[in-house]
C-alpha positions as CSV (number, residue, x, y, z in Angstrom):
1,M,-24.3,-43.3,96.0
2,V,-22.9,-40.8,93.5
3,L,-23.3,-41.6,90.2
4,Q,-20.7,-40.7,87.7
5,A,-21.2,-39.7,84.0
6,P,-19.4,-41.9,81.6
7,D,-16.4,-40.3,79.9
8,I,-17.3,-39.1,76.4
9,V,-14.5,-39.4,74.2
10,E,-14.6,-37.0,71.5
11,K,-13.5,-38.2,68.4
12,P,-12.0,-35.8,65.9
13,V,-14.1,-34.7,62.8
14,T,-12.1,-35.1,59.5
15,A,-13.3,-33.0,56.8
16,R,-12.1,-32.8,53.4
17,M,-10.6,-29.3,52.7
18,T,-9.9,-28.3,49.2
19,T,-6.8,-26.1,49.4
20,V,-6.5,-23.0,46.6
21,P,-2.9,-22.7,45.9
22,R,-1.8,-19.1,46.8
23,G,-0.3,-18.4,43.4
24,S,-3.4,-19.0,41.2
25,V,-5.2,-16.8,43.4
26,R,-3.0,-14.2,43.3
27,N,-2.7,-14.7,39.6
28,R,-6.7,-14.4,39.0
29,T,-6.7,-11.4,41.0
30,R,-4.2,-9.8,39.0
31,L,-5.6,-10.8,35.8
32,R,-9.0,-9.1,36.8
33,R,-7.7,-6.1,38.1
34,K,-6.1,-5.7,34.6
35,L,-8.7,-6.4,32.8
36,A,-10.8,-3.8,34.9
37,D,-7.9,-1.3,34.4
38,N,-8.0,-1.9,30.6
39,A,-11.6,-2.1,30.1
40,Q,-11.8,1.0,28.4
41,A,-9.0,0.2,26.1
42,Y,-10.3,-3.1,25.0
43,V,-13.9,-1.2,24.4
44,F,-11.9,1.0,21.9
45,L,-9.8,-2.0,20.7
46,A,-13.0,-3.7,19.9
47,A,-14.4,-0.8,18.0
48,G,-11.3,-0.5,15.6
49,L,-11.1,-4.3,15.2
50,L,-15.2,-4.3,13.9
51,C,-14.6,-1.7,11.6
52,F,-11.3,-3.2,10.1
53,A,-13.4,-6.6,9.9
54,L,-16.3,-4.6,8.3
55,F,-14.4,-2.5,5.6
56,S,-11.1,-4.8,5.1
57,W,-11.8,-8.3,5.8
58,Y,-15.3,-9.1,5.0
59,P,-14.7,-7.4,1.4
60,L,-11.9,-9.7,1.1
61,V,-13.5,-12.8,2.1
62,K,-16.5,-11.5,-0.1
63,G,-14.6,-11.1,-3.1
64,I,-13.0,-14.5,-3.3
65,V,-16.3,-16.2,-2.6
66,L,-17.8,-13.9,-5.7
67,S,-14.9,-15.2,-7.7
68,F,-16.5,-18.7,-7.8
69,Q,-19.8,-17.2,-9.0
70,Q,-21.6,-15.8,-11.9
71,D,-23.1,-12.7,-10.7
72,N,-24.2,-9.4,-12.5
73,F,-26.2,-7.9,-9.3
74,V,-29.3,-8.0,-11.0
75,T,-30.2,-12.1,-11.3
76,A,-29.5,-14.5,-8.3
77,P,-25.9,-15.6,-8.3
78,S,-25.1,-19.0,-9.5
79,W,-22.1,-20.9,-8.3
80,V,-19.4,-21.8,-11.5
81,G,-16.5,-23.1,-9.7
82,L,-13.3,-22.2,-11.5
83,D,-14.8,-21.0,-14.7
84,N,-14.1,-17.7,-13.9
85,Y,-10.5,-18.2,-13.6
86,R,-10.5,-20.4,-17.0
87,A,-12.2,-17.6,-18.8
88,V,-10.0,-15.0,-17.4
89,L,-7.0,-16.7,-18.2
90,A,-8.3,-17.6,-21.8
91,D,-8.7,-13.6,-22.2
92,P,-6.4,-12.4,-25.0
93,L,-6.1,-9.4,-22.8
94,F,-4.9,-11.0,-19.8
95,A,-1.2,-10.8,-20.8
96,T,-1.5,-7.4,-22.5
97,A,-3.0,-5.9,-19.2
98,W,0.0,-7.8,-17.2
99,I,2.5,-6.7,-19.7
100,N,1.5,-3.2,-19.4
101,T,1.0,-3.1,-15.5
102,L,4.5,-4.4,-15.3
103,E,5.7,-1.8,-17.8
104,F,4.2,1.3,-15.9
105,T,5.5,-0.4,-12.6
106,G,9.1,-0.4,-13.8
107,L,8.7,3.0,-15.3
108,A,6.9,4.3,-12.1
109,L,9.9,2.9,-9.9
110,L,12.5,4.3,-12.3
111,F,11.0,7.8,-12.1
112,G,8.7,7.5,-8.9
113,Y,11.1,6.2,-6.6
114,A,14.3,7.4,-7.5
115,V,13.5,11.1,-8.3
116,P,11.7,11.7,-5.0
117,F,14.9,10.7,-3.5
118,V,17.3,12.8,-5.4
119,V,14.9,15.9,-4.7
120,A,15.1,14.9,-1.0
121,L,19.0,14.9,-1.1
122,V,19.0,18.5,-2.9
123,I,16.3,20.0,-0.2
124,N,18.6,18.8,2.5
125,E,21.4,20.3,1.4
126,F,19.7,23.8,1.3
127,R,20.5,25.9,4.8
128,H,17.7,28.3,3.9
129,A,14.2,28.1,3.0
130,K,13.7,24.3,3.7
131,G,9.9,24.6,4.7
132,L,9.2,26.6,1.5
133,F,10.6,23.5,-0.6
134,R,9.2,21.1,1.2
135,I,5.7,23.2,0.8
136,A,6.3,23.3,-2.7
137,V,7.3,19.8,-3.5
138,Y,4.2,18.4,-1.5
139,L,1.6,20.7,-3.0
140,P,0.7,18.5,-5.7
141,A,-0.3,15.6,-3.3
142,M,-2.5,18.0,-1.4
143,L,-4.7,17.9,-4.8
144,P,-7.1,15.2,-5.1
145,P,-6.1,12.3,-7.7
146,I,-8.8,13.0,-10.2
147,V,-8.0,16.8,-10.3
148,S,-4.3,16.2,-10.9
149,V,-5.2,13.8,-13.8
150,L,-7.7,16.2,-15.4
151,L,-4.9,19.0,-15.1
152,W,-2.6,17.0,-17.0
153,R,-5.3,15.6,-19.4
154,Y,-5.5,19.7,-20.6
155,F,-1.6,19.6,-20.8
156,Y,-1.7,16.6,-23.1
157,D,-5.0,17.8,-25.2
158,P,-3.7,17.3,-28.9
159,G,-5.8,20.6,-29.9
160,S,-5.1,23.3,-27.5
161,G,-3.1,21.7,-24.9
162,L,-0.3,23.4,-23.2
163,F,2.5,21.1,-24.4
164,N,1.3,21.5,-28.0
165,A,1.2,25.2,-27.4
166,I,4.5,25.0,-26.2
167,L,5.6,23.0,-29.2
168,S,3.9,25.5,-31.6
169,F,5.4,28.3,-30.1
170,V,9.1,27.1,-30.7
171,H,7.7,26.1,-34.2
172,L,7.9,22.1,-33.6
173,P,5.3,19.6,-34.8
174,P,2.7,18.9,-32.1
175,G,3.1,15.7,-30.2
176,G,0.5,13.0,-30.2
177,W,1.1,12.4,-26.4
178,T,-1.6,10.0,-24.8
179,Q,-2.7,9.3,-28.4
180,S,0.6,7.9,-29.3
181,P,0.8,4.0,-28.4
182,R,4.9,4.8,-27.6
183,M,4.3,7.9,-25.7
184,A,1.1,6.7,-23.7
185,M,2.7,4.6,-20.9
186,I,5.4,7.4,-20.4
187,C,2.8,10.2,-19.9
188,L,0.8,8.0,-17.6
189,V,4.2,7.8,-15.6
190,L,4.8,11.3,-15.5
191,V,1.3,12.1,-14.3
192,S,1.7,9.6,-11.5
193,T,5.0,10.7,-10.5
194,W,4.2,14.1,-10.4
195,S,0.9,13.7,-8.3
196,N,3.0,11.3,-5.5
197,M,6.4,12.7,-5.5
198,G,5.4,14.7,-2.8
199,G,4.5,12.4,-0.2
200,A,7.6,10.2,-0.9
201,T,9.7,13.4,-0.7
202,I,8.8,14.1,2.7
203,M,9.4,10.6,3.7
204,Y,12.9,10.6,2.5
205,L,13.4,13.8,4.2
206,A,12.3,12.4,7.5
207,G,14.9,9.8,7.1
208,L,17.6,12.0,6.4
209,A,17.0,14.2,9.3
210,N,17.7,11.1,11.4
211,I,21.1,10.7,10.2
212,P,23.4,11.7,12.6
213,A,25.5,14.6,11.7
214,E,28.9,13.1,13.3
215,L,28.6,10.6,10.3
216,Y,28.8,13.2,7.7
217,D,31.5,15.3,9.7
218,A,33.6,11.9,9.9
219,V,33.5,11.3,6.4
220,E,34.3,14.7,5.3
221,L,37.6,15.0,7.3
222,D,38.3,11.8,5.3
223,G,38.0,13.8,2.2
224,A,34.7,12.3,0.9
225,S,33.0,13.2,-2.4
226,I,29.5,13.9,-2.1
227,W,28.8,10.7,-4.1
228,Q,30.8,8.9,-1.5
229,R,28.8,10.6,1.4
230,I,25.6,9.2,-0.2
231,R,27.0,5.7,-0.9
232,H,28.7,5.2,2.3
233,V,26.6,7.0,4.7
234,T,23.1,8.3,3.5
235,I,22.3,4.9,1.9
236,P,23.4,2.8,4.5
237,Q,21.4,5.0,6.9
238,M,18.3,5.2,4.9
239,R,18.0,1.4,4.2
240,F,14.8,0.8,5.9
241,V,12.9,3.9,4.8
242,L,14.4,2.9,1.3
243,L,13.0,-0.7,1.4
244,V,9.5,0.2,3.0
245,L,9.1,2.9,0.4
246,L,10.1,0.5,-2.6
247,L,7.3,-2.0,-1.4
248,L,4.7,0.6,-1.1
249,Q,5.3,1.9,-4.5
250,I,5.2,-1.6,-6.3
251,V,1.9,-2.2,-4.6
252,S,0.2,1.2,-5.4
253,T,1.8,0.9,-8.9
254,M,0.5,-2.0,-9.7
255,Q,-3.1,-1.1,-9.0
256,V,-3.0,2.1,-11.2
257,F,-6.3,3.1,-12.6
258,I,-7.3,6.8,-12.3
259,E,-4.3,7.7,-15.0
260,P,-5.2,5.3,-17.6
261,Y,-8.8,5.5,-17.1
262,Q,-9.2,9.4,-17.6
263,L,-6.2,9.9,-20.1
264,T,-6.3,6.9,-22.3
265,G,-9.7,5.3,-21.6
266,T,-10.6,1.5,-21.5
267,T,-10.1,0.3,-24.7
268,N,-6.5,1.6,-25.6
269,P,-4.4,-1.4,-25.8
270,A,-1.4,0.4,-24.8
271,T,-2.4,1.2,-21.8
272,I,-4.8,-1.5,-20.5
273,T,-3.9,-2.7,-17.0
274,V,-5.2,-4.9,-14.8
275,M,-7.3,-2.8,-12.8
276,I,-8.7,-1.6,-16.1
277,L,-9.2,-4.9,-17.2
278,I,-11.1,-5.6,-14.0
279,Y,-13.3,-2.4,-14.7
280,R,-14.2,-3.7,-18.4
281,Y,-15.4,-7.3,-16.9
282,A,-17.6,-5.8,-14.1
283,F,-18.9,-2.5,-15.9
284,T,-18.4,-2.5,-19.8
285,V,-17.8,-5.8,-21.6
286,N,-19.0,-8.6,-19.9
287,N,-21.0,-7.2,-17.0
288,D,-20.0,-9.9,-14.9
289,F,-18.7,-9.4,-11.2
290,G,-17.6,-12.8,-10.9
291,M,-14.6,-12.3,-13.5
292,A,-13.9,-9.3,-12.0
293,A,-13.3,-11.0,-8.6
294,A,-10.9,-13.6,-10.1
295,M,-9.1,-11.1,-11.6
296,S,-9.0,-9.3,-8.7
297,V,-8.0,-12.4,-6.6
298,L,-5.4,-13.2,-9.0
299,L,-3.7,-9.4,-8.5
300,F,-4.0,-10.1,-4.6
301,L,-2.1,-13.5,-4.8
302,V,0.6,-11.9,-7.0
303,L,0.9,-8.8,-4.8
304,A,0.7,-11.2,-1.5
305,G,3.3,-13.6,-3.2
306,F,5.8,-10.4,-3.7
307,S,5.2,-9.1,-0.3
308,A,6.2,-12.4,1.2
309,L,9.3,-12.6,-1.0
310,Y,10.0,-9.1,0.1
311,L,9.8,-9.6,3.6
312,R,11.7,-12.9,3.5
313,L,14.7,-11.2,1.4
314,T,14.7,-8.1,4.0
315,S,14.4,-10.0,7.2
316,R,18.0,-10.8,7.9
317,P,19.4,-8.5,10.4
318,E,21.5,-5.3,9.8
């Protein structure tokens, strides 16, 4: 008798298998490879961001917080809310400082913005010794600002200054220069223009070098004059450079400090600017860094608002 083993029916085993889309795996692999390839670049970028945050963002936030405190860096700071802003706005010198700052900015734009452009146009027309003239124009910018101001301080000296010596040589009465309320601001603008003209001129020359010569050849064939060449070719082609330098000039001139501080002091009402008033709040009169920070925040808001308006007006396409 032969015994047969019972038929064993194998049942299929069903298992749950999670399938990962090939696209997501490929994307993760690509991202991982890209991160590995750019790891060194991210390290350098992180170092740069850390330095920028430490020396730019942190002082900005610290200054805003300080503007709501009363702090002389001797005793513990105390929160005063908006009292610093109220005290700054109630100061009789507040309006004077802003008027003087705006006057300085307007005169600096009249001289420091237009004169370098004219100088760049003249140098660009030279066929020989362009490099020599570029170096000569840029030399004042190579001096430290304090050195330039002290040099002009000697020129303006009412006793043995160079300008009064020249006036005496031609038998003219000496001038008051920085001691005169009417001449003091113009004297400061001349110093600022002379010190900063070199950088602006070099930037204008770089923009002029990028203008295609074919445009000038075309207008010359049409019989255009020098003024027509500047108006219809140079200025339109230099629009971007002119607008950028306009913004930089306004931001820098509204923060003028070294010229009035060294030439006229911090007590002359004719030359008290916003930065001079901030210095007075912090170090001389009030000895309150909270008021100085409040004034700094107001200046920051004015410059930020102007920059936003400027970008809005200049953002339209060419």
